[in-house]
Each structure stands twice: as structure tokens, then as C-alpha cells.
FIKE-922773 format. One line per field, with one value per residue (C-alpha): residue number from 1; y, x, z; residue in one letter. Coordinates in Angstrom, 2 decimals. Example, Ala and Ser with C-alpha at 12.3 -4.5 7.8 and 13.67 -1.06 7.14 Angstrom:
! residues 2
seq [1_2]
y [-4.50_-1.06]
x [12.30_13.67]
z [7.80_7.14]
type [A_S]
//
This chain:
! residues 213
seq [1_2_3_4_5_6_7_8_9_10_11_12_13_14_15_16_17_18_19_20_21_22_23_24_25_26_27_28_29_30_31_32_33_34_35_36_37_38_39_40_41_42_43_44_45_46_47_48_49_50_51_52_53_54_55_56_57_58_59_60_61_62_63_64_65_66_67_68_69_70_71_72_73_74_75_76_77_78_79_80_81_82_83_84_85_86_87_88_89_90_91_92_93_94_95_96_97_98_99_100_101_102_103_104_105_106_107_108_109_110_111_112_113_114_115_116_117_118_119_120_121_122_123_124_125_126_127_128_129_130_131_132_133_134_135_136_137_138_139_140_141_142_143_144_145_146_147_148_149_150_151_152_153_154_155_156_157_158_159_160_161_162_163_164_165_166_167_168_169_170_171_172_173_174_175_176_177_178_179_180_181_182_183_184_185_186_187_188_189_190_191_192_193_194_195_196_197_198_199_200_201_202_203_204_205_206_207_208_209_210_211_212_213]
y [-21.71_-18.24_-16.32_-17.02_-20.74_-20.72_-19.12_-21.94_-24.59_-23.07_-21.80_-24.13_-22.46_-23.74_-24.64_-23.67_-22.26_-20.85_-17.07_-16.44_-18.91_-17.36_-13.89_-15.04_-16.71_-13.50_-11.47_-13.88_-13.53_-9.74_-9.61_-11.52_-9.18_-5.92_-6.85_-7.89_-5.07_-2.23_-0.78_1.27_-1.47_-4.18_-4.89_-6.68_-9.00_-9.98_-10.67_-12.73_-14.73_-15.26_-16.49_-18.71_-17.05_-14.95_-11.19_-11.11_-13.43_-11.02_-8.06_-9.93_-9.67_-6.37_-3.54_-2.17_-2.35_0.25_-1.67_-4.77_-2.92_-1.34_-4.72_-6.04_-2.98_-3.41_-7.05_-6.45_-3.27_-5.11_-7.97_-5.67_-3.92_-7.24_-8.48_-5.41_-5.72_-9.40_-8.63_-5.98_-8.32_-11.29_-10.33_-7.86_-7.55_-4.24_-5.12_-8.28_-6.22_-4.03_-7.10_-8.73_-5.53_-5.10_-8.73_-8.25_-5.69_-7.93_-10.85_-8.65_-7.50_-10.99_-12.62_-14.38_-12.70_-9.26_-7.68_-5.01_-3.43_-2.66_-0.86_0.86_1.00_1.59_3.50_4.78_6.89_9.98_8.28_9.60_6.23_4.56_7.35_7.13_3.43_3.79_6.61_4.55_1.50_3.73_5.56_2.44_0.71_3.84_4.04_0.48_1.22_4.54_2.81_0.80_3.77_6.04_3.41_2.49_5.91_8.31_10.57_12.54_11.02_13.46_12.71_8.96_9.16_10.93_8.18_5.47_6.99_7.03_3.37_2.26_4.29_2.95_-0.64_-0.21_1.60_-0.65_-3.84_-2.73_-1.68_-5.08_-6.88_-4.77_-5.49_-9.16_-10.00_-9.64_-9.82_-12.84_-11.86_-12.72_-10.69_-7.77_-7.77_-7.91_-4.96_-2.88_-3.91_-2.79_0.57_1.13_-0.16_2.09_5.00_4.05_2.62_6.14_6.97_5.59_3.46_5.42_5.59_3.83_4.76_1.50_0.88]
x [8.94_7.52_7.98_4.38_4.79_7.88_5.81_3.27_6.00_7.86_5.05_5.36_7.24_10.68_11.63_15.24_15.91_19.00_19.07_18.09_15.22_14.01_14.15_12.12_9.63_9.22_8.77_6.07_4.23_4.59_3.22_0.12_-0.48_0.27_-1.92_-4.80_-4.60_-2.58_0.57_-1.00_-3.26_-0.61_1.46_4.77_2.96_0.60_3.48_5.42_2.28_1.61_5.19_5.07_8.08_8.67_8.83_12.54_13.26_11.42_13.40_16.66_15.99_14.09_14.62_11.11_7.88_8.99_12.22_10.15_7.76_10.58_12.27_9.03_8.69_12.23_11.51_8.24_9.25_12.23_9.94_7.80_10.79_12.34_9.02_8.72_12.32_11.82_8.64_10.39_13.29_11.05_10.56_11.63_8.06_6.90_3.21_4.04_6.31_3.34_1.23_3.95_4.41_0.68_0.48_3.38_1.32_-1.76_0.30_1.75_-1.60_-3.11_-0.47_-2.22_-0.06_-1.49_1.98_0.93_-1.19_1.97_3.39_0.40_-2.21_-0.11_-1.54_1.96_2.67_3.28_6.39_9.33_11.11_7.97_7.22_10.79_10.42_7.01_8.33_11.40_9.47_7.25_10.27_12.40_9.59_9.09_12.84_12.86_9.96_11.56_14.76_12.81_10.75_13.77_15.77_12.94_11.45_14.35_12.30_14.20_14.73_12.28_9.61_10.14_9.92_6.56_5.18_6.71_5.22_1.84_2.07_3.26_0.62_-2.08_-1.03_-0.87_-4.18_-6.14_-4.69_-5.71_-9.15_-9.57_-8.66_-11.00_-13.83_-13.49_-11.91_-15.25_-13.35_-11.02_-7.38_-6.29_-9.17_-8.45_-4.78_-5.73_-8.13_-5.49_-2.84_-5.09_-5.62_-1.94_-0.71_-2.99_-1.38_2.29_2.21_1.48_5.16_7.13_10.17_13.41_14.61_11.55_8.12_6.66_5.53]
z [12.83_13.46_16.70_17.67_16.94_19.12_21.85_21.67_21.68_24.62_26.81_29.87_32.71_33.55_30.00_29.37_25.92_24.20_24.48_20.86_21.02_24.28_22.76_19.76_22.07_24.08_20.90_19.78_23.08_23.01_19.47_20.53_23.48_21.67_18.68_20.94_23.48_21.96_23.48_26.24_27.59_27.43_30.53_30.96_33.36_30.54_28.18_30.73_31.51_27.82_27.31_30.39_32.03_35.11_34.75_35.72_32.75_30.45_31.83_31.25_27.54_27.31_29.85_29.35_27.39_24.83_24.13_23.48_21.21_19.21_18.76_17.26_15.04_13.74_12.92_11.12_9.31_7.86_6.84_4.68_3.16_2.16_0.75_-1.47_-2.66_-3.41_-5.38_-7.46_-8.21_-9.07_-12.72_-15.39_-16.69_-15.26_-15.14_-13.22_-10.97_-10.10_-9.35_-7.24_-5.25_-4.65_-3.56_-1.14_0.77_0.77_2.05_4.77_6.13_5.81_8.01_10.89_13.53_12.75_12.81_10.31_13.05_15.03_12.00_10.40_13.17_16.27_19.22_19.92_16.83_18.97_20.36_18.28_18.11_16.80_14.34_13.05_12.30_10.65_8.48_7.62_6.42_4.27_2.87_2.29_0.40_-1.70_-2.35_-3.65_-6.01_-6.96_-8.10_-10.68_-11.89_-12.25_-14.13_-16.50_-17.24_-16.99_-14.72_-12.10_-8.68_-7.11_-9.73_-9.41_-5.62_-5.81_-8.04_-5.85_-2.70_-4.42_-5.43_-2.00_-0.22_-2.53_-1.88_1.88_2.30_-0.06_1.43_4.93_3.71_2.06_5.27_7.40_4.97_5.97_2.62_0.85_-2.44_-2.90_-2.49_-6.04_-7.44_-5.13_-6.12_-9.80_-9.44_-7.69_-10.22_-13.08_-11.42_-10.65_-14.02_-16.02_-14.25_-14.22_-17.76_-19.01_-18.50_-21.50_-20.94_-21.08_-24.68_-26.04_-27.26_-25.88_-22.29]
type [X_X_X_X_X_X_X_X_X_X_X_X_X_X_X_X_X_X_X_X_X_X_X_X_X_X_X_X_X_X_X_X_X_X_X_X_X_X_X_X_X_X_X_X_X_X_X_X_X_X_X_X_X_X_X_X_X_X_X_X_X_X_X_X_X_X_X_X_X_X_X_X_X_X_X_X_X_X_X_X_X_X_X_X_X_X_X_X_X_X_X_X_X_X_X_X_X_X_X_X_X_X_X_X_X_X_X_X_X_X_X_X_X_X_X_X_X_X_X_X_X_X_X_X_X_X_X_X_X_X_X_X_X_X_X_X_X_X_X_X_X_X_X_X_X_X_X_X_X_X_X_X_X_X_X_X_X_X_X_X_X_X_X_X_X_X_X_X_X_X_X_X_X_X_X_X_X_X_X_X_X_X_X_X_X_X_X_X_X_X_X_X_X_X_X_X_X_X_X_X_X_X_X_X_X_X_X_X_X_X_X_X_X]
//
């Protein structure tokens, strides 16, 4: 059950939940409000109302709005990082690795909860703690891709990181563009188009110790 589903299940006031379940419920409610309204327009009153709890209950778990927002960011940044790592580990076929990684970004932005907007379209990027987390998810995803490139091509770490940053950035920007275009191209087709573009580039670097790609 997702955090938002827990919010729906636990919305009536007065429902007593274990602390972890209550925290997840509050995070689900906060996600709905932040995605719909943005950080600056959202109020703790709105989040408490959405969760069906009193404001003191909300403050028992999160001292302030920024703490709540950062907890959500931590959760959803880690989700993308893990998805990219899982995609890279899903096969030893490098072309399929590229496809799986591209698809991980598309799946992330397509999630019904809209969590990607908190990470990549936040109205709070001038806040150092938020900027740090956004930079970290971008860097950690690139590091994961970099590990594969460096191992397979024998390129230096710095060279591999540049390529990895390019692939990650390409996937993120195109996936968001696809979503904002109302998915005018079916997801599988969009992923395949992006995979073809990325593979034609990265396949130009021969495998380490081999003349084949």
C-alpha cells in the first residue's frame, strides 16, 4: 500500500494508527497537497485536513513544513536511485540496460502521485537543504550509470561520469517532456525512441579489451 493509499484508508478523524503507519499517512497527505499547490502555497492546516488529523498530531511527527517536505524528498529521491540501480542490474546486455534505465525514468515521472514534481520541479530549489537533495539524486543516479560505463569501456572515472551525467539528464528531461505532452507517444514507443538515440551514442565506445560493442 502506497503512502497516498494509506492516507485514503486512514482519513477519518479519530482513527488511531501505529506511529509508522501514521507517519506514512501524513506523508501521503503532504504529497497530495505539495504536488497540487506547491511548497509555498501549501499550509500545515491543509495537510492536517487532508490527512484527517488535528494540527497538533501533525506537529508531533514533523516540527514544521520544511521538515515534512524534506522527509518526502528523501523518500522519493531514494526511490529513483533504487529504480536506476535495479534497472542497471537487471541484465548484462548493455543495450537492454540502456532501455531499462530509460524506462525507469519514465516510470518514475508517470507515477500517479506526481512525486517527481517534488524532486525535479520544486518551487523550493533555492532552499539549500532541498538543492542538496536534488543534486544528490542526480549525482547518485549518474554514479550508478558511471560504474557500468567505466567497467565496460575502460574510460577514466571522470570521462565515464560525463557520459553518465549526459545519459541521466537525457532520460530525466525527455521523460518529463513526454509526460507534459500528455503522453502523445505511447510509453513503450517513447522509451524505444530514447533508447535508440542513447544507444547509438554510447555504443560508439568499444568494450574494454574488445573491438566489439
